[in-house]
N, C-alpha and C positions, 0 to 999 in steps of 0.2 A: 107695339108693331101696329095694332089697328089704327092707332091716332096716325101714325105716319102715313099709312095708306089713305085714310080720309083727307090728310093734309096734302098730300100728293095729288089726289083726285081733285080736290079744291083748286089748288094751285094750276093744275092743268086745264081744268074749266076757265079759270081766270085767262090764262095764257091763250086758250082758244078764243074766248071772248072778246080778245084785244086785237083779234086777227080776221083780215078778210082775204079770200082767195079769189083770184080773178084768173080764169084760163082764157088765154088767147087762141082761137081758132081761126083757122082759114079753110075750114072744111076738110080737116085732115080725117083720114077713115079710124083714127084712133080717138076722135073727140069724145064720142059716147064713153068710152071705156076709161079716158082720162077723167073725165067728170064722175064717173062711179067711183073710182080710186079716192079722188078728193073728197069726195061726199062722204067716206068712211072716216076721214081726217078732220072734218070740220063740220059744224052744223049747217044744214042745209040753206038757212037764211043768211050766212055769211059766205055762199059760194056763187059766183057770177061768172057767166061766159061771155066774152066779147067777141064778136064776128064782125071784125072790121079789117079792111084794107086799103092801102098797104101798111107796112109795119109801122109807120110813124103815127098814122091815125089810130091803130090799136093801142099804140103806147100811150098816145096821148089821151084815149078814153080810158084807159086803165088806170093812168094817174087822177083823171077827173072823179072816178070811182073810189078811189083810195082815199082822197081830200074829202069828198062827200060823205064817206063813211064814218068819220070821226073815230076810227079805230087807230090803234097806235101803230099796227104793222099791216102791210099788204104783201102777200105772196102773189106772184105772178107765175104761171106755168103755161108754157107752149102746149097745145094740145097733143102733140106728136110724144110729149115725154110723158112717161108712166111712172109716177112716183113710188118708191118702196115705202112700205108701212112705216109711219111715224115721221115720214120726211118733213112734215108741216111743223111737227112740235121741234124736231131737231133745228130747223131753220129759225124758230122763234128763239129758242133757247140761246142758240149762238148770236144772234142779233142783239139779244138783250146783254150780251157782254162787248158790243162794239162801242166804241167812244160816242158821246152824245152827236158829234158833228158829221159822223158818218151817215150816208143817205141810203146804202144798199149793201147787201151781201149778197153773193153770186153761189149757186149751187154747182155742184157737178154731176155729170151724166156719164153712165158707160155708153160708148159708142160702139155698137156692135159692128159697124164697118171696118173701123180702124182697130178695136179691140182694146181701147184705151178709155181712161177717164180722162173727160175735159170739162171746161167751164161752160156751160150752155142751158137755155130752156127755162130754168126757174131761179127766180131771184126773190129776195125778201126786202122790202123798203120800209123807211121811217116814214110814216105819211105826214108827218109835221114838216118835213123837210121837201116834199113832193112839190110845192108851189115854186121853189127854185129850181128844182131839176127840171120842170115843165119847161124853163125857159132853153134848155139846151136840146129839146127834140127838134131835129131838123124839120122843114117842111115836107109835105107829102110829096 
């Protein structure tokens, strides 16, 4: 039992060390809270906030950070999305099961306005494929 817990903790650390989290902020009132939530799920040195507009420029900057990080995975989070506990680990575990040619996996959010879950706000990218994905970002 103890060995399984140690292995799980080691595997969890390896998974987190292979991941960078980038928050996209355009000065949402929830930006600081989003950063606090993410900081509980990933080491502080693996957490970066990008404050760029328009969206295309912010996305390009996120991709550049992901490529430069040399990490296997990059999670992006919109600053108005407040992740549930363990969301980063869940995204990484699910991404690890993706075929090697898949670039990204998109999470789901609970939209309080519509009362439904929908895809939006946070994604996980395979950083090795980001140079290809960069070509599809439209101009600002």
